[in-house]
C-alpha positions as CSV (number, residue, x, y, z in Angstrom):
1,M,-5.9,-55.3,-24.2
2,K,-8.0,-51.7,-24.3
3,S,-6.2,-50.9,-21.3
4,L,-3.0,-51.5,-23.0
5,L,-3.5,-49.5,-25.7
6,H,-4.9,-46.7,-23.5
7,K,-2.0,-46.4,-21.2
8,P,0.4,-44.9,-24.5
9,L,-2.2,-42.6,-25.4
10,L,-2.9,-41.2,-21.5
11,S,0.9,-40.9,-21.3
12,A,1.0,-38.6,-24.7
13,I,-1.5,-36.6,-23.3
14,F,0.5,-36.4,-20.0
15,A,3.2,-35.1,-21.4
16,L,1.3,-32.7,-23.2
17,E,-0.2,-31.2,-20.2
18,I,3.3,-31.0,-18.2
19,C,4.1,-29.0,-21.4
20,V,1.4,-26.6,-21.8
21,I,1.8,-26.0,-17.7
22,V,5.3,-25.4,-18.0
23,A,4.9,-22.7,-21.1
24,A,2.8,-20.9,-19.7
25,L,4.7,-20.8,-16.5
26,A,7.5,-19.5,-18.6
27,S,5.4,-17.1,-20.1
28,V,4.8,-15.6,-16.9
29,S,7.9,-15.6,-15.7
30,M,9.6,-13.4,-18.9
31,A,7.0,-10.4,-18.0
32,Q,8.8,-9.0,-14.9
33,E,8.7,-5.7,-12.2
34,I,10.6,-2.4,-12.5
35,Q,10.6,-0.5,-9.0
36,G,12.1,2.6,-8.4
37,K,11.8,6.5,-7.3
38,V,12.8,9.7,-9.5
39,S,14.4,12.0,-7.4
40,G,12.7,15.4,-7.5
41,A,9.8,13.9,-9.8
42,R,6.0,15.2,-8.9
43,A,3.3,13.1,-8.1
44,G,2.0,12.0,-11.4
45,T,5.0,11.9,-13.1
46,V,4.7,9.6,-16.1
47,V,7.5,6.9,-15.9
48,Y,7.5,4.7,-19.4
49,V,9.2,1.9,-21.1
50,D,10.1,3.6,-24.8
51,W,10.0,1.8,-27.8
52,I,11.2,-1.5,-27.9
53,S,13.2,-3.0,-30.8
54,G,11.0,-5.1,-33.2
55,K,7.5,-4.5,-31.0
56,D,4.5,-2.2,-31.9
57,Y,2.2,-1.4,-29.6
58,K,-1.0,0.5,-30.7
59,G,-4.0,1.4,-29.3
60,E,-6.2,0.9,-32.0
61,G,-9.7,0.5,-31.6
62,K,-9.6,1.7,-27.4
63,H,-11.3,4.7,-26.6
64,V,-10.9,6.7,-23.5
65,T,-12.5,9.9,-22.3
66,M,-11.3,13.3,-21.3
67,D,-14.4,15.3,-19.7
68,Q,-14.6,18.9,-19.7
69,K,-16.9,19.4,-16.3
70,G,-17.2,22.7,-13.9
71,M,-14.6,24.4,-15.8
72,T,-11.8,22.2,-16.0
73,F,-10.4,19.2,-17.6
74,R,-11.1,16.0,-16.3
75,P,-9.2,13.7,-15.3
76,H,-6.4,16.6,-15.2
77,S,-3.7,14.3,-16.6
78,L,-4.5,11.3,-18.9
79,V,-1.8,8.9,-20.0
80,V,-3.1,6.7,-23.3
81,L,-0.3,4.5,-25.4
82,R,0.1,5.8,-29.3
83,G,-3.1,4.9,-31.2
84,T,-5.5,5.4,-28.8
85,T,-8.6,7.8,-29.3
86,V,-9.5,10.5,-26.7
87,D,-13.2,11.2,-26.2
88,F,-13.3,15.1,-25.5
89,L,-17.1,15.7,-23.7
90,N,-18.0,18.5,-22.8
91,S,-20.7,18.0,-20.0
92,D,-20.9,21.9,-19.0
93,A,-23.6,24.0,-19.9
94,V,-21.2,26.5,-22.2
95,G,-19.5,26.2,-24.9
96,H,-16.0,24.6,-24.7
97,N,-12.7,23.8,-27.0
98,V,-10.1,22.2,-27.0
99,Y,-6.4,23.0,-28.3
100,W,-2.9,22.3,-28.5
101,K,0.3,24.4,-29.4
102,S,2.3,20.8,-29.9
103,V,3.0,17.2,-29.3
104,G,6.0,16.6,-27.5
105,G,7.0,19.8,-28.0
106,D,6.7,19.8,-32.0
107,K,4.7,22.5,-32.8
108,S,4.0,20.9,-36.1
109,K,1.7,19.0,-34.5
110,A,-0.8,21.8,-32.8
111,N,-4.2,21.1,-33.5
112,N,-7.4,22.5,-32.7
113,L,-10.4,20.7,-32.4
114,G,-13.1,24.0,-32.6
115,T,-15.6,24.3,-29.9
116,W,-19.2,22.4,-29.0
117,P,-22.1,22.7,-26.8
118,Q,-23.0,20.6,-23.9
119,G,-23.1,16.9,-24.3
120,Q,-21.6,16.5,-27.7
121,T,-18.2,14.6,-28.4
122,K,-15.2,15.3,-30.5
123,S,-12.7,13.0,-31.1
124,F,-8.8,12.6,-31.6
125,K,-6.4,9.4,-32.0
126,F,-3.3,10.4,-30.8
127,W,-0.4,8.5,-32.6
128,D,2.5,10.6,-31.8
129,V,4.6,9.9,-28.7
130,G,4.8,13.0,-26.0
131,A,3.5,15.5,-23.8
132,V,0.7,17.1,-25.0
133,S,-0.5,20.2,-22.9
134,L,-4.7,21.0,-23.3
135,L,-6.3,24.9,-23.8
136,C,-9.5,26.5,-23.7
137,N,-10.0,29.4,-26.0
138,V,-13.2,30.2,-24.5
139,H,-12.0,29.8,-20.9
140,P,-8.2,30.5,-20.8
141,E,-7.7,29.3,-16.7
142,M,-8.8,25.6,-17.8
143,S,-5.8,23.2,-18.6
144,G,-4.7,19.5,-18.9
145,F,-2.6,17.1,-20.3
146,I,-2.3,13.9,-22.3
147,Y,0.8,12.1,-22.4
148,V,1.2,9.9,-25.3
149,V,3.8,6.7,-24.6
150,P,5.1,4.2,-27.5
151,T,4.4,0.8,-24.8
152,P,1.8,-0.2,-22.6
153,F,4.2,-0.2,-19.7
154,Y,4.4,2.8,-17.8
155,A,2.9,4.0,-14.1
156,L,2.5,7.3,-12.1
157,T,5.2,8.4,-9.2
158,K,3.3,8.4,-6.2
159,A,4.0,11.8,-3.8
160,D,7.5,10.5,-2.7
161,G,8.4,9.4,-6.7
162,S,8.2,5.7,-6.5
163,F,6.7,4.2,-9.0
164,E,6.2,0.6,-10.0
165,I,5.8,-1.3,-13.7
166,K,4.5,-4.6,-14.0
167,G,4.4,-7.1,-17.1
168,V,7.9,-5.6,-18.3
169,P,9.3,-8.3,-21.0
170,Q,13.2,-9.6,-20.2
171,G,15.9,-7.8,-21.7
172,H,17.4,-4.3,-22.5
173,V,15.0,-1.1,-22.1
174,T,15.2,2.4,-21.4
175,L,13.1,3.9,-19.2
176,R,12.1,7.7,-19.2
177,T,9.8,10.1,-17.5
178,M,7.8,12.4,-18.9
179,G,6.2,15.5,-17.0
180,G,6.6,16.9,-13.5
181,G,9.9,18.8,-14.4
182,A,13.2,17.8,-16.5
183,S,12.4,14.6,-18.7
184,K,15.3,11.8,-17.6
185,S,16.6,8.8,-19.4
186,K,18.2,5.5,-17.9
187,D,19.2,2.5,-19.6
188,V,18.0,-0.9,-17.8
189,D,18.3,-4.3,-18.3
190,V,15.3,-6.3,-16.9
191,G,15.8,-9.2,-15.2
192,T,13.9,-11.7,-13.1
193,G,12.0,-11.1,-10.5
194,I,12.3,-6.9,-9.7
195,T,15.0,-4.6,-11.1
196,N,15.0,-1.5,-9.0
197,V,16.1,1.9,-10.7
198,Q,16.8,4.9,-9.2
199,F,16.4,8.3,-11.4
């Protein structure tokens, strides 16, 4: 009698497990990959998926470090999702300053964080999308870049201009480039598998 009662229950559990597995596989299949090449791009050009309708990606709570060491910004270029906090560390035995004249060409977004000594950090949360050219008014030979992007789907081009962006949701998206020369954009329909794009 007990075995007869258990059979429907086991069948229901098995069916539920199958549904969970199918749903997991479906969610994986919805995240695709974009591969391509940007003609004439320098190595390190940022290729990113622009705003996606109905989505609001934020890097809130995330911190990354831009160091000033050996009289250089390290790394020279940094890509962050909007809402990410950049911690500017001074590792040199001299005072350093960090300022930028614009964000994405908008001069109203200029900022100067001041000057601070070795071992100290100043932080800034970047919300505005665009390229940020970093400078130090104590050492004018120093420069670096922060590229603020609106989605977590981005890549840096290789020396030949090639790139690949993984985990992109299916649907219509716009790809854009930032840094490395003239800005380019291209509308793309992301389907199953790998979507190839040529700029």
